[in-house]
N, C-alpha and C positions, 0 to 999 in steps of 0.2 A: 509083716504088718508094720514094723518100725519103718522100713524103707518106703512103704506106701504113704505112711503118715507124714514123713519128711517131704515126700514129693508133693503132697497136698499143701503143706505149709509154704513151700517155695512157690508153687504155682499160684497161691492166693496172695502173694505179695503184690503191692502196687507196681505198675509198669515202671515207674521211676526207679524203684530199687532194683528191679530185674535189669533194666537198662544199665544201671551202674555196675552190676555184677558182670554183665556181658561186655562192658567197655574194656575189661581187662583181657578179653579174648581176641585172637585173630578173627576177622570177619568170617573167614571160612568156617571156623568152628562155631561161631555165634549163629550162623545160618543153619547149621546142622541141628540146633536145638528145636527147629521148627518141626522135627519129626517126633518130638516127645508127646504132643497132644494137640487138640484143637486150640487150647489156650495159648500154646506157644507158636502156633503156625505162622502168625504174622508179626510177632513181637519184634523180630530182628529188623523188619522194614521201617520201624520208627526209631531205630537207634540214633542218638544224637552224637555218639562218639564212634568213629569208624577206624579200625586198625586193619591195614593191608600189608601183607608180607609175601613176596613172590617165592620165598624159600620154603613155603608150605606146599609148593606145587613142583611136580617132577619136571615140567617143561614150561618155558616162557609162554608159548601160545595158550596153554591151559590157564595160566594165570590171567592173561589178557582177556580171554573169553569170560572167565569168572568175574573179573573186575567190571567189565562192560555190563554183564547180565545183572550183577548185584546192584550197581548204581542205577540201572534202568528200572529195576523192580522195587526200588526203595519207595517208601511213602513220601512223596515230594511236598506234602502239606506239613510235614514236621521239620523242625529246624535241625541243621547240622552244626553242632557247636565245635567239634574237633575232628580233624582228620590226620591220621598218621600213615606214612608209607615208608617201609623198609624194603629196599630193593637191591638185589645182587645181580649184576650184569654189566654189559659194556656201556660206554658213555651214550651211544645212540639209543640203546634199549632203555636206560634210565631216563634219558631226555624225553622219550615218547611217553613213558609211564607217568613221569612227573608232570608233564604238561597236561595230560588228561586229568590227573588228580587235582592239580592246581586250578584248572578251569572249572572243574566241578565244585571245589571248595569255595572259590570266589563267587560263583553264581548262586551259592546257597548261604552267602554272608557268614562264612565260618569265622570263629573267634580264635581258634588255635590250630596251627598247621605245623606238622613235624615231618621232615623229609630227610631220610638217611640213606646214603648210597654206600653199599658194601662192594668194593671194587675187586676185580680179579687181578689186575695189574696196576702199575703206577701210571694210569692214564689221566688225561685232562679233559674235563667237560667244559666247553666254553659257552657261557651265557651272556657274552658281551652284547649280542644282538637280541636279547630276550628281555627287554626292559618291561614289557607288559606283565611278566611274571613277578615283578617287584612293585606291584601297585594294587592295593586293596584297602578300602576305607573302613572295613569292619574288623580286620585282623588285629588281635591284641597280643598274640604270642606266636613267635616264629622260631623254629629250629631248622637249620640247614647244615648238614654235617656229612663228612665222609669218614671212613674207618682207618685211613692211612696213618703211618708213622713217619714215613720218609719223604713224602712230597705232598703238595697241596693239590686236591683233586678237582676243584671247581673254580673257574674264573668268572667273576660277577661283573655286571654292568658298572660303568664309572659315573653314570648320572645319578642324581639323588633318588633314593628309594621313596616311593609315595605310600607310606603307611601312617597316616595321621592318628590312628587309634592305637598303634602298637605300643605295648608296655614292656614286654620282655623280648629280647633278641639274643639267641645263642647261635654262634657261627663257628664251625670247627673245620680246620684245614681247607680254608678258602684262599684263593689267590686274588689279590687286589692289584689290578694292572692299571697304570695311568694311561697306557696306550697313546703316548705322546704328551698327555697332560701330566705335570709333575705334582699336582695337588688334587686330593680327593676329599669330598665333603658329602658322604653318602647319606647321612642321617639328619640332614637339616630339615627335612619334611616330616620326620618322626617326632612330632612336637610333644607327644605324651610318653616317650620312651623313658623308662625308669631303671631298667636293668639290662646291661649290655655285657655280653661275654664274647671275646675274640680269642680263640684257642688254636694254636698250631698254624697261624696265618703266615702268608708270604707277601711282603710289600717291597721287594728288592729294588724296584725301579722308581720308587716314589720319593720325592723330596719331602712332602708334607702329607700326613694323613690326619684329617680333622675329625674330631668327635665333638660336635656342637649340638648339645641337647639340653634345653632349658629345664627339663624335669628329671634328668638323670640323677639317680641316687646311688647306684652301684655299678662300678666298672671293673671288669676283669680282663686283663690282657696277659695271657700265659703261653708258654712253650712256643715262642715264635721261631719260624724258620729264618725270617729276616725282618728287621725293622725298617721303617722309612727313615730318612735323615732326621725328621722331626715328627714326633707324635704329639699333636696339638689337641689339648682338651679344654673346651669351654663349657663348663657345667657348674653353674652357681649353686645348685642344690646337691652336689656330690657329697655323699656321706662315707662311702667305703670304696677304697681302691686296692685291688689285688693285682700285682704285676710281676712278671719276670723281667729282670733288668738287663739281661743279656740274651742275644739270639744265638743260633747255632753256628754263626760265623764269628763268635766272640766279639760282636759289636755291641756296645753299651747303649741302653735306652736313652735317647735324647728327648726328654719330656718338656713340653711347653704348656704351662697352665695359667688360667686366669680365674680370679674370684673364687677361691676354694674356702670361703669362710665357713661353710657347713661341714667341712671334712672332719670325720670322727676317727676312722680307723684306716690305717695303711698296712698292707701285708706285702712284703717284698721278698723275692727269692732270686738266687743266682746259682743254678745247678752247675757243679763242676763238670768240665768236659776233659777227655784224655789229653787234648792238645793245649789245654789252658795252663799256663804256668805264671809265676810271679803275679799272683792276683792283686798284690798291693799296688800295682800300677793303675788300678781302677779306683783307687781311693779318691782322687780329685773329682771324678765323675759321680761317685757315690755321695760325696759331700755336697756337690752341687744339687743332686737330686733331693737330699735331705732338706736343704734350704728351701727348695720349691714346695716341699710338702710339710713345712714346719708347723702349719696350723693344725695338723692332726693331733688328736688327744691320745691315741693309742698307736704304737708302732710295733709291728711284728717282723722279725728278720730271721731268715734261715741260716744254717751253718756256713753256707758259702759266703754270705755277706759279712757275717761276724768274723770269718777268717781274714777278710780284706782289712 
């Protein structure tokens, strides 16, 4: 009796609350709730938040078939606010799945998109010729990440990304190639960008990497594989900066900044590496960095920097 009563309580909840509960589930399991009763039969078709994970399927063809059927039978009169894809497979397989998901998300004016590639090996996926994947006028939140620790998995286009509504951007283990150009300015059209995280990135062949964002308030640049020669930041509303000051090749961060009058907090780290010795030789670079960030009201340093 208690179980039946609880079932009635849940079933009588408004669709918005049930949608919120189901948003935490993989779409595969959200669809399985349609077998509960007539009340639940079509609820999944109007889910505004879609989670897709091919690791819930034994084979890739089964996942592809499921994904196509699920998207085709969705209620297309309801808005899709968020789409998440976690995919394990080869570069070509991820490319195909991601392209399908991105096209679906953009055509439904999605606000949040999360794409995570779980790789088998240290392989590279090249999106240099996929500029159309980096253009959407409704997207507000974007995550693009791979799971690697030793190499960067995705190479992105060098032309400016067209995300005028974007507010938060999280990029993990991406490779930024100049491909002949020595300077990149990817975020110049992201005029509403407020929060930017670059984690585990590779910029080994770049002279200048520009972060020019008029609304940016939080910038995180951590765990770099390699820095550009100059990391140029033009963000007059920047309030918080979190940065690793040394890459994996023991190259120190060369930061160029302009108009940081709004800077409140700076958090700097320099993780020791087995081959790094005589850390005191980096004292001049560290002092120069402190001078550039002197307007900050709060400064947080890790043990590696304090040791210098």
